[in-house]
PDB file with SEQRES, HELIX, SHEET and CRYST1 records, atoms N, CA, C and O in Angstrom:
SEQRES   1 A   74  MET GLN HIS GLY MET ILE TRP VAL GLY ASN PRO ILE ARG          
SEQRES   2 A   74  PRO SER GLN HIS HIS GLY VAL ALA TYR THR GLU ALA VAL          
SEQRES   3 A   74  ASN ARG LEU GLY SER TRP SER GLY LEU MET ALA GLN ALA          
SEQRES   4 A   74  GLU HIS ALA SER ALA ALA HIS ALA PHE ASP VAL GLY ASP          
SEQRES   5 A   74  ILE LYS THR ALA GLN LEU PHE GLY GLN ASN ILE ALA PHE          
SEQRES   6 A   74  THR LEU ASN ALA TYR GLN GLY VAL ASN                          
HELIX    1 AA1 GLN A   16  HIS A   18  5                                   3    
HELIX    2 AA2 TYR A   22  GLU A   24  5                                   3    
HELIX    3 AA3 VAL A   50  TYR A   70  1                                  21    
CRYST1    1.000    1.000    1.000  90.00  90.00  90.00 P 1           1          
ATOM      1  N   MET A   1       0.849  -1.184   0.001  1.00  0.00           N  
ATOM      2  CA  MET A   1      -0.002  -0.003  -0.037  1.00  0.00           C  
ATOM      3  C   MET A   1       0.899   1.234   0.002  1.00  0.00           C  
ATOM      4  O   MET A   1       1.845   1.306   0.786  1.00  0.00           O  
ATOM      5  N   GLN A   2       0.583   2.210  -0.868  1.00  0.00           N  
ATOM      6  CA  GLN A   2       1.353   3.411  -0.923  1.00  0.00           C  
ATOM      7  C   GLN A   2       0.426   4.585  -1.059  1.00  0.00           C  
ATOM      8  O   GLN A   2      -0.459   4.588  -1.915  1.00  0.00           O  
ATOM      9  N   HIS A   3       0.616   5.593  -0.220  1.00  0.00           N  
ATOM     10  CA  HIS A   3      -0.219   6.808  -0.251  1.00  0.00           C  
ATOM     11  C   HIS A   3      -1.699   6.438  -0.113  1.00  0.00           C  
ATOM     12  O   HIS A   3      -2.551   7.106  -0.700  1.00  0.00           O  
ATOM     13  N   GLY A   4      -2.012   5.420   0.630  1.00  0.00           N  
ATOM     14  CA  GLY A   4      -3.389   5.016   0.820  1.00  0.00           C  
ATOM     15  C   GLY A   4      -4.038   4.331  -0.391  1.00  0.00           C  
ATOM     16  O   GLY A   4      -5.255   4.154  -0.435  1.00  0.00           O  
ATOM     17  N   MET A   5      -3.231   3.959  -1.347  1.00  0.00           N  
ATOM     18  CA  MET A   5      -3.757   3.327  -2.562  1.00  0.00           C  
ATOM     19  C   MET A   5      -3.213   1.891  -2.683  1.00  0.00           C  
ATOM     20  O   MET A   5      -2.122   1.593  -2.198  1.00  0.00           O  
ATOM     21  N   ILE A   6      -3.949   1.051  -3.304  1.00  0.00           N  
ATOM     22  CA  ILE A   6      -3.552  -0.322  -3.525  1.00  0.00           C  
ATOM     23  C   ILE A   6      -3.494  -0.522  -5.019  1.00  0.00           C  
ATOM     24  O   ILE A   6      -4.491  -0.266  -5.695  1.00  0.00           O  
ATOM     25  N   TRP A   7      -2.373  -0.969  -5.577  1.00  0.00           N  
ATOM     26  CA  TRP A   7      -2.219  -1.240  -6.978  1.00  0.00           C  
ATOM     27  C   TRP A   7      -2.719  -2.684  -7.256  1.00  0.00           C  
ATOM     28  O   TRP A   7      -2.241  -3.654  -6.667  1.00  0.00           O  
ATOM     29  N   VAL A   8      -3.649  -2.773  -8.132  1.00  0.00           N  
ATOM     30  CA  VAL A   8      -4.191  -4.053  -8.538  1.00  0.00           C  
ATOM     31  C   VAL A   8      -3.886  -4.221 -10.041  1.00  0.00           C  
ATOM     32  O   VAL A   8      -4.558  -3.629 -10.886  1.00  0.00           O  
ATOM     33  N   GLY A   9      -2.886  -5.018 -10.351  1.00  0.00           N  
ATOM     34  CA  GLY A   9      -2.528  -5.225 -11.759  1.00  0.00           C  
ATOM     35  C   GLY A   9      -3.413  -6.238 -12.440  1.00  0.00           C  
ATOM     36  O   GLY A   9      -4.406  -6.674 -11.857  1.00  0.00           O  
ATOM     37  N   ASN A  10      -3.092  -6.617 -13.624  1.00  0.00           N  
ATOM     38  CA  ASN A  10      -3.863  -7.580 -14.393  1.00  0.00           C  
ATOM     39  C   ASN A  10      -3.145  -8.891 -14.422  1.00  0.00           C  
ATOM     40  O   ASN A  10      -2.132  -8.997 -15.114  1.00  0.00           O  
ATOM     41  N   PRO A  11      -3.608  -9.920 -13.703  1.00  0.00           N  
ATOM     42  CA  PRO A  11      -2.903 -11.182 -13.699  1.00  0.00           C  
ATOM     43  C   PRO A  11      -3.412 -12.169 -14.784  1.00  0.00           C  
ATOM     44  O   PRO A  11      -3.019 -13.336 -14.805  1.00  0.00           O  
ATOM     45  N   ILE A  12      -4.264 -11.688 -15.653  1.00  0.00           N  
ATOM     46  CA  ILE A  12      -4.921 -12.590 -16.679  1.00  0.00           C  
ATOM     47  C   ILE A  12      -4.003 -12.762 -17.872  1.00  0.00           C  
ATOM     48  O   ILE A  12      -3.718 -11.796 -18.579  1.00  0.00           O  
ATOM     49  N   ARG A  13      -3.536 -13.981 -18.107  1.00  0.00           N  
ATOM     50  CA  ARG A  13      -2.693 -14.279 -19.229  1.00  0.00           C  
ATOM     51  C   ARG A  13      -3.552 -14.383 -20.491  1.00  0.00           C  
ATOM     52  O   ARG A  13      -4.660 -14.917 -20.458  1.00  0.00           O  
ATOM     53  N   PRO A  14      -3.010 -13.849 -21.634  1.00  0.00           N  
ATOM     54  CA  PRO A  14      -3.756 -13.910 -22.891  1.00  0.00           C  
ATOM     55  C   PRO A  14      -4.003 -15.345 -23.291  1.00  0.00           C  
ATOM     56  O   PRO A  14      -3.089 -16.170 -23.266  1.00  0.00           O  
ATOM     57  N   SER A  15      -5.276 -15.656 -23.674  1.00  0.00           N  
ATOM     58  CA  SER A  15      -5.614 -17.064 -23.925  1.00  0.00           C  
ATOM     59  C   SER A  15      -5.633 -17.414 -25.430  1.00  0.00           C  
ATOM     60  O   SER A  15      -5.830 -18.581 -25.765  1.00  0.00           O  
ATOM     61  N   GLN A  16      -5.441 -16.476 -26.318  1.00  0.00           N  
ATOM     62  CA  GLN A  16      -5.432 -16.800 -27.722  1.00  0.00           C  
ATOM     63  C   GLN A  16      -4.254 -17.646 -28.163  1.00  0.00           C  
ATOM     64  O   GLN A  16      -4.258 -18.243 -29.239  1.00  0.00           O  
ATOM     65  N   HIS A  17      -3.260 -17.681 -27.316  1.00  0.00           N  
ATOM     66  CA  HIS A  17      -2.056 -18.464 -27.635  1.00  0.00           C  
ATOM     67  C   HIS A  17      -2.239 -19.941 -27.211  1.00  0.00           C  
ATOM     68  O   HIS A  17      -1.358 -20.776 -27.414  1.00  0.00           O  
ATOM     69  N   HIS A  18      -3.383 -20.221 -26.634  1.00  0.00           N  
ATOM     70  CA  HIS A  18      -3.718 -21.569 -26.202  1.00  0.00           C  
ATOM     71  C   HIS A  18      -4.878 -22.175 -26.974  1.00  0.00           C  
ATOM     72  O   HIS A  18      -5.620 -23.002 -26.444  1.00  0.00           O  
ATOM     73  N   GLY A  19      -5.033 -21.762 -28.225  1.00  0.00           N  
ATOM     74  CA  GLY A  19      -6.089 -22.316 -29.096  1.00  0.00           C  
ATOM     75  C   GLY A  19      -7.462 -21.694 -28.972  1.00  0.00           C  
ATOM     76  O   GLY A  19      -8.419 -22.185 -29.570  1.00  0.00           O  
ATOM     77  N   VAL A  20      -7.573 -20.645 -28.221  1.00  0.00           N  
ATOM     78  CA  VAL A  20      -8.843 -19.917 -28.130  1.00  0.00           C  
ATOM     79  C   VAL A  20      -8.965 -18.893 -29.247  1.00  0.00           C  
ATOM     80  O   VAL A  20      -7.999 -18.190 -29.542  1.00  0.00           O  
ATOM     81  N   ALA A  21     -10.133 -18.794 -29.875  1.00  0.00           N  
ATOM     82  CA  ALA A  21     -10.323 -17.815 -30.946  1.00  0.00           C  
ATOM     83  C   ALA A  21     -10.018 -16.386 -30.454  1.00  0.00           C  
ATOM     84  O   ALA A  21     -10.323 -16.061 -29.306  1.00  0.00           O  
ATOM     85  N   TYR A  22      -9.442 -15.559 -31.273  1.00  0.00           N  
ATOM     86  CA  TYR A  22      -9.008 -14.271 -30.856  1.00  0.00           C  
ATOM     87  C   TYR A  22     -10.123 -13.410 -30.221  1.00  0.00           C  
ATOM     88  O   TYR A  22      -9.911 -12.756 -29.201  1.00  0.00           O  
ATOM     89  N   THR A  23     -11.320 -13.428 -30.854  1.00  0.00           N  
ATOM     90  CA  THR A  23     -12.433 -12.618 -30.341  1.00  0.00           C  
ATOM     91  C   THR A  23     -13.006 -13.146 -29.066  1.00  0.00           C  
ATOM     92  O   THR A  23     -13.733 -12.426 -28.381  1.00  0.00           O  
ATOM     93  N   GLU A  24     -12.707 -14.395 -28.709  1.00  0.00           N  
ATOM     94  CA  GLU A  24     -13.196 -15.019 -27.481  1.00  0.00           C  
ATOM     95  C   GLU A  24     -12.114 -15.114 -26.414  1.00  0.00           C  
ATOM     96  O   GLU A  24     -12.383 -15.546 -25.292  1.00  0.00           O  
ATOM     97  N   ALA A  25     -10.932 -14.727 -26.745  1.00  0.00           N  
ATOM     98  CA  ALA A  25      -9.763 -14.877 -25.840  1.00  0.00           C  
ATOM     99  C   ALA A  25      -9.815 -13.768 -24.709  1.00  0.00           C  
ATOM    100  O   ALA A  25     -10.135 -12.612 -24.984  1.00  0.00           O  
ATOM    101  N   VAL A  26      -9.504 -14.150 -23.496  1.00  0.00           N  
ATOM    102  CA  VAL A  26      -9.382 -13.186 -22.458  1.00  0.00           C  
ATOM    103  C   VAL A  26      -8.064 -12.468 -22.580  1.00  0.00           C  
ATOM    104  O   VAL A  26      -7.089 -13.049 -23.056  1.00  0.00           O  
ATOM    105  N   ASN A  27      -8.008 -11.241 -22.169  1.00  0.00           N  
ATOM    106  CA  ASN A  27      -6.802 -10.373 -22.270  1.00  0.00           C  
ATOM    107  C   ASN A  27      -6.144 -10.461 -23.665  1.00  0.00           C  
ATOM    108  O   ASN A  27      -4.920 -10.546 -23.769  1.00  0.00           O  
ATOM    109  N   ARG A  28      -6.940 -10.440 -24.700  1.00  0.00           N  
ATOM    110  CA  ARG A  28      -6.453 -10.603 -26.042  1.00  0.00           C  
ATOM    111  C   ARG A  28      -5.522  -9.485 -26.480  1.00  0.00           C  
ATOM    112  O   ARG A  28      -4.740  -9.666 -27.413  1.00  0.00           O  
ATOM    113  N   LEU A  29      -5.593  -8.312 -25.811  1.00  0.00           N  
ATOM    114  CA  LEU A  29      -4.712  -7.200 -26.135  1.00  0.00           C  
ATOM    115  C   LEU A  29      -3.405  -7.249 -25.388  1.00  0.00           C  
ATOM    116  O   LEU A  29      -2.513  -6.439 -25.640  1.00  0.00           O  
ATOM    117  N   GLY A  30      -3.282  -8.168 -24.491  1.00  0.00           N  
ATOM    118  CA  GLY A  30      -2.018  -8.415 -23.767  1.00  0.00           C  
ATOM    119  C   GLY A  30      -1.655  -7.329 -22.771  1.00  0.00           C  
ATOM    120  O   GLY A  30      -0.471  -7.030 -22.619  1.00  0.00           O  
ATOM    121  N   SER A  31      -2.616  -6.725 -22.083  1.00  0.00           N  
ATOM    122  CA  SER A  31      -2.350  -5.690 -21.127  1.00  0.00           C  
ATOM    123  C   SER A  31      -1.947  -6.269 -19.807  1.00  0.00           C  
ATOM    124  O   SER A  31      -2.596  -7.202 -19.334  1.00  0.00           O  
ATOM    125  N   TRP A  32      -0.897  -5.762 -19.180  1.00  0.00           N  
ATOM    126  CA  TRP A  32      -0.474  -6.169 -17.816  1.00  0.00           C  
ATOM    127  C   TRP A  32      -0.648  -5.065 -16.826  1.00  0.00           C  
ATOM    128  O   TRP A  32      -0.542  -5.304 -15.623  1.00  0.00           O  
ATOM    129  N   SER A  33      -0.918  -3.829 -17.289  1.00  0.00           N  
ATOM    130  CA  SER A  33      -1.009  -2.712 -16.383  1.00  0.00           C  
ATOM    131  C   SER A  33      -2.484  -2.385 -15.988  1.00  0.00           C  
ATOM    132  O   SER A  33      -2.707  -1.526 -15.135  1.00  0.00           O  
ATOM    133  N   GLY A  34      -3.417  -3.017 -16.561  1.00  0.00           N  
ATOM    134  CA  GLY A  34      -4.838  -2.716 -16.247  1.00  0.00           C  
ATOM    135  C   GLY A  34      -5.724  -3.358 -17.247  1.00  0.00           C  
ATOM    136  O   GLY A  34      -5.307  -4.226 -18.014  1.00  0.00           O  
ATOM    137  N   LEU A  35      -6.980  -2.921 -17.237  1.00  0.00           N  
ATOM    138  CA  LEU A  35      -7.982  -3.526 -18.101  1.00  0.00           C  
ATOM    139  C   LEU A  35      -8.008  -2.766 -19.437  1.00  0.00           C  
ATOM    140  O   LEU A  35      -7.988  -1.536 -19.466  1.00  0.00           O  
ATOM    141  N   MET A  36      -8.054  -3.538 -20.558  1.00  0.00           N  
ATOM    142  CA  MET A  36      -8.143  -2.964 -21.888  1.00  0.00           C  
ATOM    143  C   MET A  36      -9.202  -3.715 -22.670  1.00  0.00           C  
ATOM    144  O   MET A  36      -9.355  -4.926 -22.512  1.00  0.00           O  
ATOM    145  N   ALA A  37      -9.929  -3.007 -23.508  1.00  0.00           N  
ATOM    146  CA  ALA A  37     -10.882  -3.623 -24.425  1.00  0.00           C  
ATOM    147  C   ALA A  37     -10.836  -2.794 -25.717  1.00  0.00           C  
ATOM    148  O   ALA A  37     -10.407  -1.640 -25.721  1.00  0.00           O  
ATOM    149  N   GLN A  38     -11.290  -3.419 -26.812  1.00  0.00           N  
ATOM    150  CA  GLN A  38     -11.278  -2.746 -28.075  1.00  0.00           C  
ATOM    151  C   GLN A  38     -12.492  -3.106 -28.920  1.00  0.00           C  
ATOM    152  O   GLN A  38     -12.789  -4.281 -29.132  1.00  0.00           O  
ATOM    153  N   ALA A  39     -13.167  -2.110 -29.384  1.00  0.00           N  
ATOM    154  CA  ALA A  39     -14.233  -2.315 -30.339  1.00  0.00           C  
ATOM    155  C   ALA A  39     -13.649  -2.402 -31.735  1.00  0.00           C  
ATOM    156  O   ALA A  39     -12.735  -1.647 -32.067  1.00  0.00           O  
ATOM    157  N   GLU A  40     -14.141  -3.280 -32.538  1.00  0.00           N  
ATOM    158  CA  GLU A  40     -13.630  -3.445 -33.891  1.00  0.00           C  
ATOM    159  C   GLU A  40     -13.917  -2.192 -34.709  1.00  0.00           C  
ATOM    160  O   GLU A  40     -14.805  -1.413 -34.363  1.00  0.00           O  
ATOM    161  N   HIS A  41     -13.175  -1.998 -35.784  1.00  0.00           N  
ATOM    162  CA  HIS A  41     -13.259  -0.752 -36.558  1.00  0.00           C  
ATOM    163  C   HIS A  41     -14.668  -0.455 -37.079  1.00  0.00           C  
ATOM    164  O   HIS A  41     -15.154   0.671 -36.979  1.00  0.00           O  
ATOM    165  N   ALA A  42     -15.308  -1.475 -37.630  1.00  0.00           N  
ATOM    166  CA  ALA A  42     -16.644  -1.241 -38.240  1.00  0.00           C  
ATOM    167  C   ALA A  42     -17.803  -1.392 -37.250  1.00  0.00           C  
ATOM    168  O   ALA A  42     -18.962  -1.371 -37.666  1.00  0.00           O  
ATOM    169  N   SER A  43     -17.526  -1.542 -35.968  1.00  0.00           N  
ATOM    170  CA  SER A  43     -18.630  -1.778 -35.017  1.00  0.00           C  
ATOM    171  C   SER A  43     -18.914  -0.527 -34.198  1.00  0.00           C  
ATOM    172  O   SER A  43     -18.137   0.427 -34.226  1.00  0.00           O  
ATOM    173  N   ALA A  44     -20.002  -0.531 -33.485  1.00  0.00           N  
ATOM    174  CA  ALA A  44     -20.320   0.589 -32.585  1.00  0.00           C  
ATOM    175  C   ALA A  44     -19.320   0.610 -31.439  1.00  0.00           C  
ATOM    176  O   ALA A  44     -18.758  -0.420 -31.068  1.00  0.00           O  
ATOM    177  N   ALA A  45     -19.110   1.775 -30.896  1.00  0.00           N  
ATOM    178  CA  ALA A  45     -18.106   1.964 -29.811  1.00  0.00           C  
ATOM    179  C   ALA A  45     -18.389   1.118 -28.608  1.00  0.00           C  
ATOM    180  O   ALA A  45     -17.464   0.753 -27.883  1.00  0.00           O  
ATOM    181  N   HIS A  46     -19.655   0.789 -28.367  1.00  0.00           N  
ATOM    182  CA  HIS A  46     -19.969  -0.022 -27.174  1.00  0.00           C  
ATOM    183  C   HIS A  46     -20.087  -1.514 -27.465  1.00  0.00           C  
ATOM    184  O   HIS A  46     -20.507  -2.278 -26.595  1.00  0.00           O  
ATOM    185  N   ALA A  47     -19.731  -1.933 -28.651  1.00  0.00           N  
ATOM    186  CA  ALA A  47     -19.818  -3.368 -29.045  1.00  0.00           C  
ATOM    187  C   ALA A  47     -18.467  -4.056 -28.826  1.00  0.00           C  
ATOM    188  O   ALA A  47     -17.570  -3.957 -29.663  1.00  0.00           O  
ATOM    189  N   PHE A  48     -18.334  -4.738 -27.718  1.00  0.00           N  
ATOM    190  CA  PHE A  48     -17.092  -5.404 -27.440  1.00  0.00           C  
ATOM    191  C   PHE A  48     -17.203  -6.900 -27.668  1.00  0.00           C  
ATOM    192  O   PHE A  48     -18.293  -7.461 -27.553  1.00  0.00           O  
ATOM    193  N   ASP A  49     -16.115  -7.545 -27.983  1.00  0.00           N  
ATOM    194  CA  ASP A  49     -16.103  -8.981 -28.212  1.00  0.00           C  
ATOM    195  C   ASP A  49     -16.322  -9.731 -26.903  1.00  0.00           C  
ATOM    196  O   ASP A  49     -16.145  -9.176 -25.818  1.00  0.00           O  
ATOM    197  N   VAL A  50     -16.704 -10.985 -27.019  1.00  0.00           N  
ATOM    198  CA  VAL A  50     -16.944 -11.829 -25.863  1.00  0.00           C  
ATOM    199  C   VAL A  50     -15.763 -11.920 -24.954  1.00  0.00           C  
ATOM    200  O   VAL A  50     -15.922 -11.901 -23.734  1.00  0.00           O  
ATOM    201  N   GLY A  51     -14.562 -12.020 -25.515  1.00  0.00           N  
ATOM    202  CA  GLY A  51     -13.364 -12.124 -24.759  1.00  0.00           C  
ATOM    203  C   GLY A  51     -13.063 -10.904 -23.932  1.00  0.00           C  
ATOM    204  O   GLY A  51     -12.552 -11.029 -22.819  1.00  0.00           O  
ATOM    205  N   ASP A  52     -13.368  -9.711 -24.448  1.00  0.00           N  
ATOM    206  CA  ASP A  52     -13.180  -8.482 -23.682  1.00  0.00           C  
ATOM    207  C   ASP A  52     -14.168  -8.405 -22.522  1.00  0.00           C  
ATOM    208  O   ASP A  52     -13.821  -7.918 -21.446  1.00  0.00           O  
ATOM    209  N   ILE A  53     -15.336  -8.858 -22.722  1.00  0.00           N  
ATOM    210  CA  ILE A  53     -16.310  -8.897 -21.608  1.00  0.00           C  
ATOM    211  C   ILE A  53     -15.892  -9.890 -20.549  1.00  0.00           C  
ATOM    212  O   ILE A  53     -16.011  -9.597 -19.360  1.00  0.00           O  
ATOM    213  N   LYS A  54     -15.404 -11.060 -20.942  1.00  0.00           N  
ATOM    214  CA  LYS A  54     -14.875 -12.029 -19.978  1.00  0.00           C  
ATOM    215  C   LYS A  54     -13.734 -11.456 -19.219  1.00  0.00           C  
ATOM    216  O   LYS A  54     -13.666 -11.594 -17.998  1.00  0.00           O  
ATOM    217  N   THR A  55     -12.792 -10.786 -19.940  1.00  0.00           N  
ATOM    218  CA  THR A  55     -11.672 -10.131 -19.319  1.00  0.00           C  
ATOM    219  C   THR A  55     -12.135  -9.136 -18.226  1.00  0.00           C  
ATOM    220  O   THR A  55     -11.604  -9.138 -17.116  1.00  0.00           O  
ATOM    221  N   ALA A  56     -13.122  -8.297 -18.554  1.00  0.00           N  
ATOM    222  CA  ALA A  56     -13.619  -7.315 -17.574  1.00  0.00           C  
ATOM    223  C   ALA A  56     -14.197  -8.031 -16.335  1.00  0.00           C  
ATOM    224  O   ALA A  56     -14.004  -7.569 -15.211  1.00  0.00           O  
ATOM    225  N   GLN A  57     -14.889  -9.131 -16.535  1.00  0.00           N  
ATOM    226  CA  GLN A  57     -15.484  -9.850 -15.410  1.00  0.00           C  
ATOM    227  C   GLN A  57     -14.347 -10.425 -14.540  1.00  0.00           C  
ATOM    228  O   GLN A  57     -14.390 -10.298 -13.316  1.00  0.00           O  
ATOM    229  N   LEU A  58     -13.358 -11.039 -15.141  1.00  0.00           N  
ATOM    230  CA  LEU A  58     -12.238 -11.640 -14.402  1.00  0.00           C  
ATOM    231  C   LEU A  58     -11.450 -10.584 -13.686  1.00  0.00           C  
ATOM    232  O   LEU A  58     -11.020 -10.786 -12.551  1.00  0.00           O  
ATOM    233  N   PHE A  59     -11.250  -9.437 -14.345  1.00  0.00           N  
ATOM    234  CA  PHE A  59     -10.532  -8.317 -13.752  1.00  0.00           C  
ATOM    235  C   PHE A  59     -11.258  -7.777 -12.517  1.00  0.00           C  
ATOM    236  O   PHE A  59     -10.645  -7.463 -11.497  1.00  0.00           O  
ATOM    237  N   GLY A  60     -12.569  -7.682 -12.644  1.00  0.00           N  
ATOM    238  CA  GLY A  60     -13.378  -7.238 -11.481  1.00  0.00           C  
ATOM    239  C   GLY A  60     -13.342  -8.210 -10.335  1.00  0.00           C  
ATOM    240  O   GLY A  60     -13.333  -7.806  -9.172  1.00  0.00           O  
ATOM    241  N   GLN A  61     -13.320  -9.485 -10.647  1.00  0.00           N  
ATOM    242  CA  GLN A  61     -13.176 -10.544  -9.601  1.00  0.00           C  
ATOM    243  C   GLN A  61     -11.798 -10.418  -8.909  1.00  0.00           C  
ATOM    244  O   GLN A  61     -11.699 -10.577  -7.693  1.00  0.00           O  
ATOM    245  N   ASN A  62     -10.768 -10.140  -9.671  1.00  0.00           N  
ATOM    246  CA  ASN A  62      -9.454  -9.974  -9.116  1.00  0.00           C  
ATOM    247  C   ASN A  62      -9.409  -8.769  -8.173  1.00  0.00           C  
ATOM    248  O   ASN A  62      -8.811  -8.852  -7.100  1.00  0.00           O  
ATOM    249  N   ILE A  63     -10.027  -7.657  -8.555  1.00  0.00           N  
ATOM    250  CA  ILE A  63     -10.078  -6.467  -7.671  1.00  0.00           C  
ATOM    251  C   ILE A  63     -10.845  -6.836  -6.436  1.00  0.00           C  
ATOM    252  O   ILE A  63     -10.371  -6.525  -5.343  1.00  0.00           O  
ATOM    253  N   ALA A  64     -11.959  -7.454  -6.510  1.00  0.00           N  
ATOM    254  CA  ALA A  64     -12.721  -7.854  -5.332  1.00  0.00           C  
ATOM    255  C   ALA A  64     -11.917  -8.765  -4.409  1.00  0.00           C  
ATOM    256  O   ALA A  64     -11.940  -8.583  -3.192  1.00  0.00           O  
ATOM    257  N   PHE A  65     -11.208  -9.743  -4.969  1.00  0.00           N  
ATOM    258  CA  PHE A  65     -10.384 -10.648  -4.209  1.00  0.00           C  
ATOM    259  C   PHE A  65      -9.296  -9.888  -3.468  1.00  0.00           C  
ATOM    260  O   PHE A  65      -9.050 -10.123  -2.285  1.00  0.00           O  
ATOM    261  N   THR A  66      -8.641  -8.963  -4.189  1.00  0.00           N  
ATOM    262  CA  THR A  66      -7.575  -8.172  -3.555  1.00  0.00           C  
ATOM    263  C   THR A  66      -8.087  -7.285  -2.450  1.00  0.00           C  
ATOM    264  O   THR A  66      -7.464  -7.180  -1.394  1.00  0.00           O  
ATOM    265  N   LEU A  67      -9.249  -6.624  -2.686  1.00  0.00           N  
ATOM    266  CA  LEU A  67      -9.808  -5.770  -1.641  1.00  0.00           C  
ATOM    267  C   LEU A  67     -10.233  -6.598  -0.426  1.00  0.00           C  
ATOM    268  O   LEU A  67     -10.050  -6.164   0.711  1.00  0.00           O  
ATOM    269  N   ASN A  68     -10.790  -7.769  -0.654  1.00  0.00           N  
ATOM    270  CA  ASN A  68     -11.158  -8.633   0.465  1.00  0.00           C  
ATOM    271  C   ASN A  68      -9.889  -8.998   1.278  1.00  0.00           C  
ATOM    272  O   ASN A  68      -9.931  -9.040   2.507  1.00  0.00           O  
ATOM    273  N   ALA A  69      -8.824  -9.246   0.614  1.00  0.00           N  
ATOM    274  CA  ALA A  69      -7.560  -9.603   1.323  1.00  0.00           C  
ATOM    275  C   ALA A  69      -7.035  -8.466   2.207  1.00  0.00           C  
ATOM    276  O   ALA A  69      -6.412  -8.710   3.241  1.00  0.00           O  
ATOM    277  N   TYR A  70      -7.289  -7.241   1.794  1.00  0.00           N  
ATOM    278  CA  TYR A  70      -6.799  -6.059   2.532  1.00  0.00           C  
ATOM    279  C   TYR A  70      -7.845  -5.544   3.551  1.00  0.00           C  
ATOM    280  O   TYR A  70      -7.566  -4.609   4.300  1.00  0.00           O  
ATOM    281  N   GLN A  71      -9.006  -6.135   3.576  1.00  0.00           N  
ATOM    282  CA  GLN A  71     -10.046  -5.650   4.502  1.00  0.00           C  
ATOM    283  C   GLN A  71      -9.596  -5.807   5.920  1.00  0.00           C  
ATOM    284  O   GLN A  71      -9.208  -6.901   6.330  1.00  0.00           O  
ATOM    285  N   GLY A  72      -9.637  -4.746   6.679  1.00  0.00           N  
ATOM    286  CA  GLY A  72      -9.214  -4.723   8.042  1.00  0.00           C  
ATOM    287  C   GLY A  72      -7.742  -4.457   8.262  1.00  0.00           C  
ATOM    288  O   GLY A  72      -7.294  -4.418   9.408  1.00  0.00           O  
ATOM    289  N   VAL A  73      -6.972  -4.271   7.196  1.00  0.00           N  
ATOM    290  CA  VAL A  73      -5.540  -3.988   7.296  1.00  0.00           C  
ATOM    291  C   VAL A  73      -5.401  -2.455   7.353  1.00  0.00           C  
ATOM    292  O   VAL A  73      -5.974  -1.745   6.527  1.00  0.00           O  
ATOM    293  N   ASN A  74      -4.651  -1.965   8.314  1.00  0.00           N  
ATOM    294  CA  ASN A  74      -4.404  -0.516   8.437  1.00  0.00           C  
ATOM    295  C   ASN A  74      -3.077  -0.146   7.959  1.00  0.00           C  
ATOM    296  O   ASN A  74      -2.714   1.030   7.993  1.00  0.00           O  
TER     297      ASN A  74                                                      
END                                                                             
């Protein structure tokens, strides 16, 4: 903990290198510093691939797990 903040990185390894289709792969953009998602060029800005939505859910679970671990720590 630094300056009252907790850094929660992205522990999710890209899964497209393990036979998962690119649009269904978690962390397909290979971010290690935080959550990233990308809408395809011809799609609406809010239209994300299944893999990006899965990544966001897993990233949120990791944040919740980390915060629960620090609960009660001063």
